[in-house]
Each structure stands twice: as structure tokens, then as C-alpha cells.
C-alpha positions in Angstrom: -8.6 28.4 -11.1 -6.5 25.4 -12.4 -3.8 24.0 -10.2 -1.2 21.3 -10.6 -0.2 18.7 -8.0 1.4 15.3 -7.6 -1.1 12.7 -6.3 0.3 10.9 -3.2 -2.5 8.6 -2.2 -5.8 7.0 -3.3 -9.2 6.5 -1.7 -11.4 3.6 -2.4 -14.2 6.0 -3.6 -12.0 6.6 -6.7 -10.4 9.9 -5.7 -6.7 10.7 -5.6 -5.3 12.5 -2.7 -2.8 15.4 -3.1 -1.3 17.8 -0.6 -1.2 21.5 -1.6 0.1 24.1 0.8 -0.3 21.6 3.7 -3.9 20.8 3.0 -5.3 17.6 1.5 -7.2 17.8 -1.7 -9.4 14.9 -2.9 -9.4 14.9 -6.7 -12.1 12.9 -8.4 -10.7 10.4 -11.0 -7.0 10.9 -10.1 -4.7 8.0 -9.2 -1.7 7.7 -6.9 1.6 8.5 -8.6 0.1 10.8 -11.2 0.7 14.5 -11.8 -2.6 16.2 -12.6 -4.2 19.6 -13.1 -7.4 20.2 -11.1 -9.9 22.7 -10.0 -11.2 22.9 -6.5 -15.0 22.6 -6.2 -15.7 22.5 -2.5 -13.6 24.1 0.2 -13.8 22.3 3.6 -12.2 23.1 6.9 -9.7 20.2 6.9 -9.7 19.2 3.2 -10.9 20.3 -0.2 -12.6 18.4 -3.0 -11.6 19.0 -6.6 -12.5 18.1 -10.2 -9.8 16.5 -12.4 -9.0 18.7 -15.5 -6.1 16.8 -17.1 -3.7 13.9 -16.4 -0.3 15.3 -17.1 1.7 12.2 -16.1 -0.4 9.0 -16.0 -0.1 6.0 -13.6 0.7 2.7 -15.3 -2.3 1.4 -13.5 -4.7 3.8 -15.3 -7.1 2.2 -17.9 -10.0 3.4 -20.0 -13.2 2.9 -18.1 -15.3 0.4 -20.1 -18.6 2.1 -19.1 -19.6 5.3 -20.8 -21.4 6.4 -17.7 -18.5 6.0 -15.3 -17.8 9.6 -14.6 -21.5 10.3 -13.9 -22.7 7.1 -12.2 -22.0 6.4 -8.6 -22.4 2.7 -8.9 -18.7 2.1 -9.6 -15.7 4.1 -8.4 -12.6 2.3 -9.7 -13.2 1.6 -13.4 -10.3 3.9 -14.3 -8.0 1.6 -12.4 -6.9 -1.8 -13.9 -8.5 -4.9 -12.4 -5.2 -6.1 -11.1 -4.5 -2.8 -9.3 -8.0 -2.8 -7.9 -7.4 -6.1 -6.2 -4.0 -5.0 -4.9 -5.4 -1.7 -3.5 -8.4 -3.3 -1.8 -6.2 -6.0 -0.2 -3.7 -3.4 1.0 -6.6 -1.3 2.5 -7.9 -4.3 4.4 -4.4 -5.2 5.8 -3.9 -1.6 6.8 -7.3 -1.5 8.6 -6.5 -4.8 10.4 -3.2 -3.3 11.6 -4.5 0.2 12.4 -7.8 -0.8 14.0 -7.4 -4.4 15.2 -3.7 -4.2 15.9 -3.2 -7.5 14.1 -1.0 -8.5 11.2 -1.5 -11.9 9.4 1.4 -14.2 9.2 0.4 -15.2 5.7 -1.5 -13.4 3.0 -3.1 -15.5 0.3 -3.5 -14.4 -3.3 -6.9 -12.6 -3.7 -9.6 -14.5 -5.5 -10.3 -12.9 -8.9 -13.1 -13.4 -11.4 -14.6 -11.6 -14.4 -14.4 -7.8 -14.1 -17.7 -7.1 -15.8 -21.2 -8.6 -16.2 -21.0 -10.4 -12.8 -23.5 -8.5 -10.7 -26.8 -10.5 -10.2 -28.4 -8.2 -7.7 -28.9 -4.4 -7.4 -31.1 -1.6 -6.1 -31.9 0.8 -8.9 -33.2 4.3 -8.3 -36.2 5.6 -10.2 -37.1 9.2 -10.8 -39.5 10.9 -13.2 -37.6 13.9 -14.6 -40.1 16.3 -16.3 -37.3 18.3 -18.0 -36.1 15.1 -19.8 -39.6 14.0 -20.5 -39.0 10.5 -19.2 -38.3 8.3 -16.2 -34.7 7.6 -15.3 -33.8 4.2 -14.0 -30.3 3.4 -12.7 -27.8 4.0 -9.9 -27.4 7.3 -8.2 -25.0 9.9 -9.5 -21.7 10.2 -7.7 -22.1 11.9 -4.3 -25.7 12.9 -5.3 -29.3 11.8 -4.7 -30.1 12.2 -8.5 -30.5 9.1 -10.6 -27.9 8.8 -13.4 -29.2 9.1 -16.9 -28.1 5.6 -18.2 -29.3 3.0 -20.6 -27.1 0.0 -19.5 -24.7 -1.1 -16.8 -21.5 -2.9 -17.6 -21.2 -4.5 -14.1 -24.8 -5.9 -14.1 -25.4 -9.3 -15.6 -26.5 -8.7 -19.2 -29.9 -10.1 -18.5 -30.5 -7.3 -15.9 -28.6 -4.6 -17.8 -30.9 -4.8 -20.9 -33.9 -4.2 -18.7 -32.9 -0.7 -17.7 -34.4 1.2 -20.8 -37.4 -1.1 -20.8 -38.1 -0.4 -17.1 -37.8 3.3 -17.9 -40.5 3.0 -20.6 -42.7 0.8 -18.4 -42.8 3.2 -15.4 -43.1 6.2 -17.7 -46.4 4.7 -19.0 -47.8 4.1 -15.6 -50.2 6.4 -13.8 -48.0 6.2 -10.7 -44.7 7.0 -12.6 -43.8 9.7 -10.0 -44.5 7.4 -7.1 -42.0 4.5 -7.8 -38.7 5.4 -6.1 -36.7 2.2 -6.6 -36.6 -1.3 -8.0 -34.7 -4.2 -6.5 -33.5 -6.5 -9.3 -32.2 -10.0 -8.6 -31.3 -12.9 -10.8 -31.1 -16.5 -9.7 -30.1 -19.5 -11.7 -33.8 -20.0 -12.5 -35.4 -16.6 -12.8 -35.2 -12.8 -12.7 -37.1 -11.0 -9.9 -38.1 -7.3 -9.8 -39.4 -5.7 -6.6 -41.1 -2.4 -7.3 -41.2 -0.1 -4.3 -44.5 1.8 -4.7 -45.7 4.7 -2.6 -49.3 4.4 -3.8 -51.1 1.3 -5.1 -51.1 0.9 -8.9 -54.4 1.0 -10.7 -55.8 -1.6 -13.1 -54.0 0.0 -16.1 -50.7 -0.1 -14.2 -51.2 -3.7 -13.2 -51.9 -4.7 -16.8 -48.6 -3.0 -17.9 -46.7 -4.9 -15.2 -48.2 -8.2 -16.1 -47.4 -7.7 -19.8 -43.8 -6.7 -18.8 -43.5 -9.9 -16.7 -44.8 -12.1 -19.5 -42.5 -10.5 -22.2 -39.3 -10.7 -20.1 -40.1 -13.9 -18.1 -39.6 -12.0 -14.9 -41.2 -12.3 -11.5 -42.7 -9.0 -10.3 -43.3 -8.1 -6.7 -44.8 -4.9 -5.1 -43.6 -3.4 -1.8 -45.6 -0.6 -0.3 -43.6 -0.2 2.9 -41.2 -2.3 4.9 -40.0 -5.9 4.0 -43.2 -7.3 5.6 -45.3 -5.6 2.9 -43.7 -7.5 0.1 -46.3 -9.3 -2.1 -46.3 -10.9 -5.5 -48.0 -8.9 -8.3 -50.8 -11.4 -8.4 -51.5 -12.8 -4.9 -53.3 -15.8 -6.4 -50.2 -16.8 -8.4 -47.2 -16.7 -6.0 -43.9 -16.4 -7.7 -41.5 -19.3 -7.8 -38.7 -19.1 -5.3 -35.3 -17.9 -6.7 -32.4 -20.4 -6.2 -28.8 -20.9 -7.1 -26.7 -24.0 -7.2 -23.4 -25.0 -5.7 -22.4 -27.9 -8.0 -19.2 -28.8 -6.1 -21.4 -29.7 -3.0 -24.5 -30.9 -4.9 -26.6 -28.1 -3.3 -29.4 -25.9 -4.3 -30.2 -22.8 -2.1 -33.6 -21.0 -2.3 -34.0 -17.4 -1.4 -36.5 -14.6 -1.6 -36.3 -11.4 -3.7 -35.1 -9.3 -0.7 -33.0 -11.9 1.1 -29.2 -11.3 1.3 -27.1 -13.3 -1.2 -23.7 -12.6 -2.7 -24.1 -10.4 -5.8 -21.3 -12.3 -7.7 -22.3 -16.0 -7.8 -19.1 -17.1 -9.6 -17.0 -15.5 -6.8 -19.3 -16.9 -4.2 -18.6 -20.4 -5.4 -14.8 -19.8 -5.4 -15.0 -18.2 -1.9 -16.9 -21.2 -0.5 -14.6 -23.7 -2.1 -11.5 -21.9 -0.7 -12.9 -21.4 2.8 -13.8 -25.0 3.2 -10.5 -26.2 1.8 -8.7 -24.0 4.4 -11.0 -25.1 7.2 -10.6 -28.7 6.1 -13.5 -30.1 8.2 -13.4 -33.8 8.9 -16.3 -36.3 9.3 -16.1 -36.2 13.0 -16.0 -32.4 13.4 -18.7 -30.1 14.8 -18.7 -26.7 13.1 -20.2 -23.3 14.1 -21.2 -20.9 11.4 -22.0 -17.4 12.7 -24.2 -15.0 10.7 -25.1 -18.0 8.5 -27.8 -16.3 6.4 -29.7 -18.8 4.1 -27.0 -21.4 4.6 -24.4 -20.3 2.0 -21.5 -21.7 4.1 -23.2 -24.0 6.6 -24.8 -26.3 4.0 -21.5 -27.0 2.1 -19.8 -27.5 5.5 -22.5 -30.0 6.4 -21.5 -32.1 3.4 -18.0 -32.4 4.9 -18.4 -32.6 8.7 -20.4 -34.4 11.5 -22.7 -31.5 12.4 -23.0 -27.8 11.8 -24.8 -25.2 13.9 -25.8 -22.1 12.1 -26.5 -18.9 14.1 -28.4 -16.0 12.6 -30.0 -12.8 14.1 -32.8 -12.6 11.5 -35.6 -15.2 12.3 -36.6 -15.2 8.6 -33.2 -16.3 7.6 -33.2 -19.0 10.2 -36.4 -20.4 8.7 -35.0 -20.0 5.2 -31.7 -21.8 6.0 -33.7 -24.7 7.7 -35.9 -25.0 4.6 -32.8 -25.2 2.4 -31.4 -27.9 4.6 -34.6 -29.9 4.3 -34.7 -29.3 0.5 -31.2 -30.8 0.2 -32.0 -33.7 2.7 -29.3 -32.5 5.1 -29.9 -33.7 8.7 -26.4 -32.8 9.9 -27.1 -29.1 10.3 -29.3 -27.1 12.7 -30.1 -23.4 12.9 -30.9 -21.0 15.7 
């Protein structure tokens, strides 16, 4: 049954929040300030979930989603909201959380950093599923609030070099003998190369390995196989180890290497802006000693080492400690140590 309500709030998962007869209703795709018609889909004890039927009075922040898969795919939740409004809402949500949970309120709030809205994502975990009814393998993000893989052929938020691989990966896995035993692919793009980590539940046979090698040659990609946890990661051909991925930080004359499963920021342009602003605000001097907690591969500690006397990077993961130390050595930086 269709109902009508004014939307009073907004959740960061892309749902508007209305109150009807004293009960909250989360409406997929609705925005705060709108009047909408909707139909309830799930009845809960304390709230209900609903499908948007029609926007009767639109918010000025509403925009047409640039991606044709937006309503299906769970990879993005805010494309129906303008980029400016997305920044504003995320900042407001952070400030409210600081006040509500941490009981703190900043004396000054800087303008949020902003970059390109699309084509920025250089890393993602793509789901894979053989769907017999469709007669092909689906490769993409999960559907909204579902374990199913979205039927998609591109992604507007991925870097174009990664987005174009989605239909080709579908065809590749569909031609493999283990097409039903490949649940996911980790894709990553450095400044120098594209890396693909295939999670495989059984070992590929010679036919599959030949297909993977041909795909790697055609697309200039590094291919890795992972049969279990991170320790099982291995290059497609053990005798020909893949070149390490890396990205550059030109402002600090640095190059940082990383592995296909190492944590790095997915948006490299924003990463460079973030580092630049953080160091400008910290304003380290040549005589300063600096502590960088949860330092990862050295994303902040190495630029800080260019500006200060000494930096100590602290990281829980021993593999990242070794990687950060290797990056310091690669950049001839002796003013940083890791533990």
C-alpha cells in the first residue's frame, strides 16, 4: 500500500528517515526535506524499511545518479545527492559523533578537502558469482543489503583502467574450469601497474592458468592467486615474481611501494592533498621528533621525515613495519624508524 510522508532525516547508507504514526521508516533513495510516496517492504519492531515510489517534492540537493547501476549496486549509496551536499552531510555526521560519543566539540572546523567525484577509486574488492540462469559469471560489487553480486558492466567510481576490466573478467572466469570456485577479485592500481588477486577455492588447471596468463599479457596486469588467508598469496607464476606496486608523492620526492593486499588509500589524489594539509597543520621543524601511530607503509611518516629531525612509526602489523622500513631505505631516509 502506498503512503506519503515528509522526510525528516537522512542516513549515510542513502536512506531517508520519516516518522509515520510515531514509528521511524527508512526509505531507500529518499532525501531529507523531501515529500515522498513509499511502500513498506520490511516491518521491524522499532522501525520499518520502505521502497521509494515517487518524489513528490524534491530536495534542492537531489541530483541524477551518474551510474546506471546505482539503485541496484551496493558499492555507492549517495549518488542521488550532490557532491557538495555529500561533503556537508559527512562532515556534520562526524561532528555529531564527536559530540555525542566523545563529548568534544572542535573550536575550529576546516573546509573539507574535495576532489573528483568519479573515476578516483584505485582499489576495490569485487564479488564474483556464476549465475546459471543468466548463463554467465557476474563480476562487481554486492547488491544493496544483499549477498548477490550486482549485474554490472562498468563502475563510475573506479578508475577507468579498472572499470573497463569488469566485462573482460566476467568472460575470463566464465571460460575457466573453476568458474564456480572464484568468489572474489581484489583489484588495485598503482602508478606503475594494475594488480589482480584472484581468490580461488580450488587450484586452477593448466587450461585456466593459460587463460590467466593471456589475460595478464593482454591487459598488462599482474595476477596473483590466493587459496586461503593473506599468507597464501602467490604470483601466478612463482618463477616470475610480479613487480611491486608503488605510488609517488611528488611534493615530498617520495615513492612508496606496497603489495597487492596492503592497505593504501583508495583515492590517491585525495591522499596527496590529505598528507599536504596534515603536514602544513602540524608544521614540523628540523629539530622536532615526531610520533606516527598506525603508520602503515609510511604514508605519513615518510613525508614527515622530510621535514623533521626524526620520526618514529608505530604499527601493529609486522608486515607493514617491514614494508615501511623498506620504503624508508628505498628513499634513502635515515631519519625515521619503525616498530
